[in-house]
N, C-alpha and C positions, 0 to 999 in steps of 0.2 A: 436173445432174439430182439429185445428192446434196443440193444446197442446197434444192431443191423439196420433197424428202421429209423435211427436217429439221423445218420448221415444224409439220406435223401431228403429228409425234412429240412435240415439245416441248408442243404444245397438249394432247395426250392425256395426258401425264404431269402437267401442271398441273390438268387436270380430275380425274383420279383423286386427286390430292392434296387437292383440295377436298372430295372425297366422303368422305375418311377423317378421323376425329378426330385431333387432334395433342395431344402432350404439353403439359399446361399449358392450362387452359381459358381463361384470361384473362391479358392482358398485364400487369395491374396486380398480380398475385399474385406471391408469393415462389415459388421452385422447390419443388415438392411433395416432391422427393427430393433430399438433399444427401449428399455424400460425407464420409468421415472427414477427408479433407484439408481440405475446406471448414470443418468444425466446428473442427478443430485451429487453423485461421487466425483463426477468429472467437470463440475461447473467452472473450476478454476484452471483447467488445462489450458496452456498458453495458445495452442493452435485451434481450440474449439470456437466454432462460429455457430450460434443458435439463431434460427430464422423463424420468426412468427410469420405465417402466411395466411392472409385473409383480410377481412375488414379492418380499416384503420382504428375503428372505435374499440374493437376487441383488444387491440394493443394498448390503447390509451387507458382502458379500464384496469389494466394491470397485466404484466407479462413476467416471464421467467427472467431472472436478473441477468443482465448482459445480452438479452435477445434483441435483434434488430428486426424491424418490420419490412417484409418483402411485399411490395405492391405488385399484384399480378398484372396490372396494365403495363408495367415496365418490361415484362418478359412475354408480351403478347403483341399481336399485330393490330394496329388501329382499325376500327370499323365505324362506319357511319351511325351505327346504332350502339355505340359504346366501344367495345372491343371484341375481337374474335380470338380464340385461343391458339391459332396457328403460330408457330415459332417465328419471330423476327430474325433479322440477320444476326449472325454470331457476335458481331462487333457490339450490337446493342445488348445482347445478353451478358457479354463480358463486362460491359461498363456498369450494368445493373448490379451484378454480383460483386464486383470489385468495390463499388461504393459502400457495400455492406460489410466489407472486410474479408471476403472469401479470396484465398489465394490457392496456388497449386498444392500447397502442403496442409491446407485446412482440414480439419475434421468438422463436417457440417451435420447439424441436426435440424430437421424441419418439424414444425408442429402447428397444430390448429387451436383456435378457441372455440368454445361451445360445440358446434356439431358440423362444422364445414370440413369434414375429413378428406375431401377430394383435393382441397387446395395444396396441402403439403405434397401430395403425390404428384401434382403437376409441377411443383418445384423440383422434386426428385428427378422426374423424367427430363426436365430442362437441364439440370446439372449433369445427368447422365449423357445427354446430347452434347454437352460441352466437353466430355471426357472426365468428369469428376464424380460419376455416380458411385464408384468404388469406395469413395470417402464420405458418402452421404447416407444418413440414416433417418428413419421416420420414428418420431416419439409415439410409442404405443399408448393410445388413450388421449393423447394431446393435453391441453390445459385442463379439461375436466378431471382427468386422473391425477394431475399434479396438485390441483386444488383439493381434491378428496383426501389427499395424504397430508395436507397442511404444510406443504413445501413453501419456500420463500417466494414471494411475489413483490414486484415494484412497479412504480410508475415512472421511475427515473429513466431517462433516455440517455444512454451513453453514446457519444460520438464514436463511430467506428473508424479505426485506422484503415486507410485504403488498402485493399489487397492487390494482388497481381496474379492474373490468370493467363496461362498459355493455352488458348482453346485447342482441343484435339477433337474436332467435330466428328461425331459418330452418326453417319448417315443411316446406319442400320437400326436406329432407335425409332425413327418415324417412317411411315410409309406415305407416299403421294397417291393421288387418285389413279395414275396410270399404273402404278405397281399393284394396287388393290384391284383394279379392274382385270388385270392379267392374271390375278391370283384366284378369282372366284371359282369355287368348287375344284381347286387344284389339290391332288393328294398331298398330304403332309402340311397343309396350311388350313388352319381353322380360324375363321373370322367370328369373333364374339361381339355381340351388341350389348353394352354395359347399361343400357337405359332400362327403366322399369317396365313391366310387361304391357302396360297400356299404350306405350309408344312403340314398342317392338311389334306388337300385334296389329298396330294401326287403328286402335280405338280412339286415340287422342293424337292431335297434331302437335308436334313440338314447335317451340319458338323458332322462327325464320326457316323452318322446314318448307320444302316445296311440294312434298307428297307424303301420304300416310304409308306406314309400313317400315321395312328394313331392307338392307342390302341382300340381294338374292343369294341364298344359300347360307346366311349368317345364322348363327345360334344365339340364344339369349342367356347371358349370365349377369343378372342386375348387380350393380355395384353395391347395392344395399345388402346383399347377401354375404358379403366378405367379412363383416364385423359383427360383433355382438351388439345388439341394439341398445342394450342398457349402458354398457361400459365404453362403446365405441373403440374397443380394442379388437385387433384381428383375431379371427378364429384360429384354432391351432392348425398345424400343418396337415394333419390327416383329414380334417374337415374341409379345408381349402382344396386339398387334392381331390376329395370326393365331389366338390362343386364342379371342378374343371372336368373330371371324368363324366359326370352326369350331363354336362354341356356337350360332350362328344369329343373333348380333346384326348388324343392318344399320346403315349410316350414318344418323344422325338418330334412332335408336331411343332411347327412355328405358329404362335398365337398372335393374331392381329386384333386389337381392340378399337372400338369406336363408340361414340355416343352422340349427343347433340352437336356439341361444338369442341369436344376434346378435353373436357374437364372430368366427367364421370369415368371415361375410358382411361384416364391416367391412373386411377386406382386399380382398375382391373389389370392394366399394364404392370403396375407395381406388384401385384399379387402373383401375376404370371412369372415375373423375374425372380420374385422371392422363392418361388417353387422350383426354379431352375430351368424353366422354359425359355427357349429362344422367342423373343417377343418383340413386336413392333406396335406402334399406335398409329392409326390413320388419323392424321392431324385435322384434315378437312372435315372429317366425320360426316354425319347424316345431313348437316346443313349444306355442305357442298354437293354431296352425292345426290340428294333428293331434288336439288335444283337443276341438275343436269338431266334433261330429258332423254339423252342417249344412254344413260346408265340404268341397268335393271333394278327395279325395286319390287319386292314381294309385298303386297298390301293385304288389307283385311279381306276375308272371304266374302264374296258377293252375297247380297241378301237374296233369299229366294223370292221368285216372282209372285206378285200378288194374284191369287186366283180370281 
């Protein structure tokens, strides 16, 4: 009798597994997340390119041997108030990465110092846009994890040998305002706001935002929920899947992420891709959307009238 009940149980488990996205969307890509142990073992690989992404001072204070510093301004669009995160032309991106030694056959690992975990995710998205995402990985835990294990650190800056990239631009990585506007409340498309709840709910106004609130119909999955707060390492696959399910994402959905200017949403995009979802990031994010009066925003609930 027990044997008769076993087959349906196994079949049900298999069917559920098929309905859920799995880590790593394609068999021919490198692991999207690598450990410090993996990186330490591969430090001397000839095709390895390590990119520290973040504040220049963090790089000067000490970096992983052989790492190059990627300045986010070089892969972003100039803005009168500094820079905005929207992607610049592919030629500019090609030059920025080639200068750091990235080539078509490179194995790239991106990492952060201290706690700026969104910066490497932005670099990953940019490399994916250029067609190099399948050869790019995120160092789990970044520099804090590397230091905690007493692994080698240096202040030496090695000049990179110029790389050679053949851009294969993937327009499906980012979504523009027209595409997002046409996709609001469309079945099979889930728009996720990566900002923290006070901005999503409209209790606080983000920098350079035009209005309070969020894109009409968007659900909130804060970027801060994706990692363990103490270690800054990604939560395990089952925990990440539960976060996306709780936010309303269904198997087979296309996930579209956005935030203030496209930084925090990069981490949410990365997690969606890691879980195997078809994903895009709205590069203009709430900065662009909220300053367009013709686009719908759901703001905070009106305060009750004073008697």
